C-alpha positions in Angstrom: 46.9 110.6 108.1 43.7 109.9 106.2 42.9 106.4 104.8 43.3 107.7 101.3 46.7 109.2 102.1 47.8 106.1 103.9 46.9 104.0 100.8 48.7 106.3 98.5 51.8 106.2 100.8 51.7 102.4 100.9 51.6 102.4 97.1 54.9 104.2 97.0 56.7 101.9 99.4 59.4 99.6 97.9 57.4 96.5 98.9 54.5 97.7 96.8 56.6 98.5 93.8 59.2 95.7 94.0 57.5 93.7 91.3 56.5 96.6 89.1 58.4 97.4 85.9 60.6 100.4 86.5 64.2 101.6 86.0 65.5 98.8 88.2 63.9 96.1 86.0 67.0 95.8 83.9 68.9 94.4 87.0 66.4 91.6 87.6 68.5 88.9 86.1 71.5 89.9 88.3 69.2 90.1 91.4 67.9 86.6 90.7 71.4 85.2 90.2 72.6 86.7 93.5 69.5 85.4 95.4 70.0 81.9 93.9 73.6 82.0 95.0 72.9 83.1 98.5 70.1 80.5 98.8 72.8 77.8 98.6 74.0 78.9 102.0 77.3 80.7 101.0 78.3 84.0 102.4 77.9 87.0 100.1 81.4 87.5 98.5 80.7 91.2 98.0 79.4 92.0 101.6 82.4 91.2 103.7 82.9 93.4 106.7 86.3 93.8 108.4 85.5 93.8 112.1 89.0 94.8 113.0 92.2 95.4 111.0 95.3 94.5 112.9 98.0 95.1 110.3 98.4 95.3 106.5 98.2 91.5 106.3 95.8 90.5 109.1 92.2 91.3 110.0 89.3 89.9 112.0 86.2 88.8 109.9 83.2 87.5 111.9 85.4 86.9 114.9 88.1 84.9 113.1 91.7 86.0 112.5 92.1 86.2 108.8 95.2 86.7 106.5 94.5 89.4 104.0 95.3 88.5 100.4 92.7 90.6 98.7 93.8 94.1 99.3 96.0 96.3 97.1 98.1 97.3 100.1 101.2 96.3 98.1 103.8 98.1 100.2 102.1 97.8 103.6 102.0 101.5 104.2 98.6 101.7 105.9 100.1 101.1 109.3 103.5 102.7 108.8 104.1 104.7 112.0 105.4 107.8 110.2 102.4 107.8 107.8 99.9 107.4 110.7 101.5 110.1 112.7 101.4 112.5 109.8 97.7 112.0 109.4 97.0 112.5 113.1 99.1 115.7 113.2 97.2 117.1 110.2 93.9 116.2 111.6 94.7 118.1 114.8 96.1 121.1 113.0 93.8 121.5 110.0 90.6 119.7 110.9 88.6 116.9 109.3 88.0 118.3 105.9 88.3 121.3 103.5 84.6 121.6 102.5 85.7 123.0 99.2 87.2 122.3 95.8 90.8 122.9 94.9 90.0 126.1 92.9 88.1 127.6 95.8 89.0 127.1 99.4 90.2 123.5 99.1 93.9 124.0 98.7 95.8 123.6 102.0 99.5 123.4 102.7 99.2 119.6 102.6 97.9 119.6 99.0 100.9 121.5 97.8 103.2 119.2 99.8 101.8 116.0 98.3 102.1 117.4 94.8 105.7 118.4 95.6 106.3 114.8 96.8 104.9 113.5 93.5 107.1 115.8 91.5 110.1 114.5 93.4 109.1 110.9 93.2 108.5 110.9 89.5 111.1 113.5 88.5 108.4 115.5 86.6 107.5 119.2 86.6 103.8 118.9 86.9 101.5 117.1 89.4 97.8 117.3 90.0 96.0 115.4 92.9 92.5 114.2 92.5 90.1 112.9 95.2 90.2 109.3 93.9 92.2 107.3 91.4 89.0 106.9 89.4 88.6 110.6 89.1 92.3 111.0 88.0 91.6 108.9 84.9 88.1 110.3 84.5 89.3 113.9 84.6 92.6 113.6 82.7 91.3 111.6 79.8 88.0 113.5 79.4 89.8 116.8 79.4 92.6 115.9 77.1 90.5 114.1 74.5 87.1 115.5 73.5 84.7 115.4 70.6 86.5 114.7 67.3 89.6 113.3 69.1 90.5 109.6 69.4 91.3 107.6 72.5 93.1 104.3 71.6 93.0 101.9 74.5 93.6 98.3 75.4 90.3 96.2 75.3 91.0 95.2 78.9 91.3 98.7 80.2 89.9 99.7 83.6 86.4 101.1 83.8 87.7 104.5 84.8 89.5 104.7 81.5 86.4 103.9 79.5 84.4 106.4 81.6 86.9 109.1 80.9 86.4 108.5 77.2 82.6 108.7 77.5 82.7 111.9 79.6 85.0 113.6 77.0 82.9 112.3 74.1 86.0 111.1 72.3 85.9 108.4 69.7 87.0 105.1 71.3 89.3 102.7 69.4 90.0 99.4 71.1 92.9 97.1 70.4 93.4 93.5 71.5 94.8 93.1 74.9 98.6 93.7 74.9 98.8 93.2 71.1 101.4 95.6 69.6 100.4 94.5 66.1 96.7 95.3 66.6 97.6 98.7 68.2 99.8 99.6 65.2 97.1 98.5 62.7 94.3 100.4 64.3 96.4 103.6 64.6 97.2 103.3 60.9 93.5 103.4 60.1 92.9 106.7 61.8 93.1 110.1 60.0 96.7 111.4 60.1 95.7 114.9 61.2 93.4 113.7 64.0 94.6 114.2 67.6 95.0 110.9 69.5 95.6 109.8 73.1 96.8 106.3 73.6 96.1 104.9 77.0 98.0 101.9 78.4 98.3 100.3 81.8 101.5 99.2 83.4 99.9 96.3 85.2 96.4 94.9 84.4 94.6 94.2 87.6 92.5 91.2 86.6 95.3 88.8 85.6 98.3 90.7 87.0 100.0 90.8 83.6 102.1 93.7 82.4 102.2 95.7 79.1 105.1 95.4 76.6 105.6 99.2 76.8 108.8 99.5 74.7 107.3 97.8 71.7 104.0 99.7 72.1 105.8 103.0 72.4 107.7 102.2 69.2 104.5 101.4 67.4 102.8 104.5 68.6 105.6 106.8 67.6 105.3 105.7 64.0 102.0 107.6 63.8 101.5 111.4 63.9 99.7 113.4 66.6 99.7 110.8 69.3 100.2 111.4 73.0 100.8 108.5 75.5 99.2 108.1 79.0 100.2 105.2 81.2 98.1 104.2 84.2 100.5 102.9 86.9 97.9 102.3 89.6 99.1 98.8 90.2 102.8 99.4 89.2 103.7 102.3 91.5 105.8 101.4 94.5 107.6 98.2 93.4 108.4 98.4 89.7 111.6 100.1 88.6 114.7 101.2 90.6 112.7 104.1 92.1 109.4 102.4 92.3 107.8 104.6 89.7 106.1 101.8 87.7 106.4 99.5 84.8 107.3 102.4 82.4 110.4 103.0 84.5 111.2 99.3 84.8 111.0 99.0 81.0 113.0 102.2 80.2 110.4 104.3 78.4 110.3 107.3 80.8 111.3 109.8 78.1 108.6 108.6 75.8 105.5 108.9 78.0 103.5 112.1 78.2 101.3 111.4 81.3 101.4 109.1 84.2 98.2 108.5 86.1 98.1 106.7 89.4 96.3 106.3 92.8 97.0 106.5 96.5 94.8 103.6 97.3 97.3 100.9 96.4 101.0 101.1 97.3 100.6 104.6 98.9 98.1 103.1 101.4 95.5 105.9 101.6 93.0 107.3 99.1 93.3 109.8 96.2 94.6 109.9 92.6 97.1 111.9 90.6 98.4 112.8 87.2 102.1 113.9 86.6 103.6 115.2 83.4 106.4 117.3 82.0 104.2 119.0 79.4 104.7 122.8 79.5 101.0 123.5 79.4 100.0 120.9 82.0 98.9 123.4 84.7 96.0 124.6 82.5 94.2 121.3 83.4 93.5 122.8 86.8 91.2 125.3 85.2 89.4 123.1 82.7 89.2 119.6 84.2 85.6 119.2 85.5 86.3 116.2 87.9 89.0 118.4 89.5 87.2 121.7 89.5 83.9 120.5 90.8 85.0 118.0 93.4 85.8 118.7 97.1 89.5 118.3 97.8 91.0 115.5 99.9 91.0 116.0 103.7 94.2 117.4 105.2 94.9 114.1 107.1 94.7 112.1 103.8 97.1 114.3 101.9 99.5 114.3 104.8 99.6 110.5 105.0 100.0 110.4 101.2 102.9 112.8 101.1 104.7 111.0 103.9 104.1 107.6 102.3 105.3 108.7 98.8 108.6 110.1 100.2 109.2 106.8 102.1 108.5 104.8 99.0 111.5 106.5 97.4 113.7 104.5 99.7 111.8 101.2 99.9 114.2 98.9 98.0 114.1 96.2 100.7 110.3 96.2 100.7 110.2 95.9 96.9 112.6 93.0 97.0 110.6 91.1 99.6 107.4 91.7 97.7 108.9 90.2 94.6 110.1 87.2 96.7 106.6 86.7 97.9 105.1 86.9 94.4 107.5 84.3 93.1 107.0 81.9 96.0 103.2 82.1 95.9 103.1 81.7 92.1 105.3 78.6 92.3 103.4 77.1 95.2 100.0 77.5 93.4 101.4 76.2 90.2 102.7 73.1 92.0 99.3 72.5 93.4 97.8 72.3 89.9 95.9 75.6 89.8 95.6 77.5 86.5 97.0 81.0 86.9 96.6 84.2 84.9 100.3 84.4 84.0 102.8 81.6 83.3 105.4 83.5 85.4 105.0 86.0 88.2 104.7 89.4 86.6 103.4 91.5 89.4 102.0 91.4 93.0 98.7 90.1 91.6 98.3 86.4 91.1 95.0 85.3 89.6 93.6 81.8 90.1 91.4 81.0 87.1 88.3 78.8 87.5 85.7 78.1 84.8 82.7 77.5 87.0 81.0 80.0 89.3 79.8 77.5 91.8 83.3 76.1 92.2 84.8 79.6 92.4 82.3 80.6 95.2 83.0 77.3 97.0 86.7 77.9 96.8 86.3 81.5 98.0 84.2 80.4 101.0 86.5 77.5 101.9 89.5 79.8 102.0 87.6 82.3 104.1 86.6 79.6 106.6 90.3 78.6 106.7 91.2 82.2 107.6 92.2 83.6 104.2 90.5 86.5 102.4 90.9 86.8 98.6 88.9 88.7 96.0 86.5 86.9 93.7 86.0 88.4 90.3 83.3 87.4 87.7 81.9 88.6 84.4 81.6 91.3 83.2 84.8 92.3 85.0 86.3 89.1 83.6 85.8 87.4 80.2 82.6 85.4 79.8 82.8 82.1 81.6 85.9 83.0 83.5 86.0 83.4 87.3 89.0 84.5 89.3 90.2 84.2 92.8 92.5 87.2 92.7 95.4 87.3 95.2 97.2 90.6 96.0 100.4 90.2 97.8 101.9 92.7 100.3 105.5 93.5 101.1 104.5 92.8 104.8 103.5 89.2 104.2 106.0 87.1 106.1 107.6 84.0 104.6 105.6 82.0 107.2 102.3 83.6 106.0 103.0 82.8 102.4 103.5 79.2 103.3 100.3 79.3 105.3 98.5 80.7 102.2 99.8 77.9 100.0 98.6 75.3 102.6 95.2 76.9 102.7 94.9 76.8 98.9 95.9 73.1 99.0 93.2 72.3 101.6 90.5 74.3 99.8 91.4 73.0 96.4 91.1 69.4 97.6 87.8 70.1 99.5 86.1 71.7 96.5 87.7 69.6 93.7 89.3 72.6 92.2 92.7 70.8 92.1 93.6 67.3 91.0 
């Protein structure tokens, strides 16, 4: 290499351009904040590596046995023997992947089987499986609501819901979180002849609170040309007599047009789906870009999902134990003096609210050192000035583990000054 070429090459290296103004410059404040945080000696909360996963509730992190309280493995299906066996069998019989989209060569027997399982689980005629839960919202919303249409959504909606609106180029109308009155008012301001999609979530993942769906459905049905989609990502598995979600628990099954969900929570694997009874539902397979232009899920994944979904149909005892865990942990943390996201346990998510980032990070690290992993959430995922330690319970957490978790929070809270 000539000296001139070497100089030119050096000029293109990241080290040479790190301080130059470019497309990364807008992230400089975040980079500086992260570097200042790490300079205090704390572990990076967003760079945890699971060295070993022993069960749905226990892993090894940096050589230490750790209770997992930061996964969405609500029903503990990741290590279910039947689920694991189904994945191994499909891997042997169909290989590692499909190398194609569903509309080309990417539909195997297992993809039909998991969609059949979803139809049976939800009692609906139509089911489409996507490669992730994010894509399920992205694809369904963007395909249903396009330019000139309206998507009305809760201000606290998940990023995938917002991104579905952006991809479809629909007009976005936000209403205050869980406010039936504001939802009704904003629908009343829209043109009567406009087509509208109202998107709700059964469980909101930041605070673990649930939507008042019956009152919301009643408000929506007062207005013309509205369809209703409910995201049950965090409700599937343990809400309702069949585990279908909050919409089943609250008795609005006949009033909802679409249910979107994911396999990466209670089902215990990865993927997403949409189910519906609409007679024209199948046309989405031909016009939904995130479905048409994405490689399909590997055979082993859809096999595990189908097996898990069918087992969730008969998981009443697991659902009961998960609710027991939620009530006990909520009461224990309340007794310790922590501020929680809900006054009563509403789901398997329990959010501990802290108003100071330094204290939140200190609490998170203290818990990790004690052998407990939880998720830390911060703005913009949370409201400005609000920091969360988000606990996600599992049906496989034993009574003893829940008591250990409460004791760990007590010790960490005392050590960091987070509790009185």
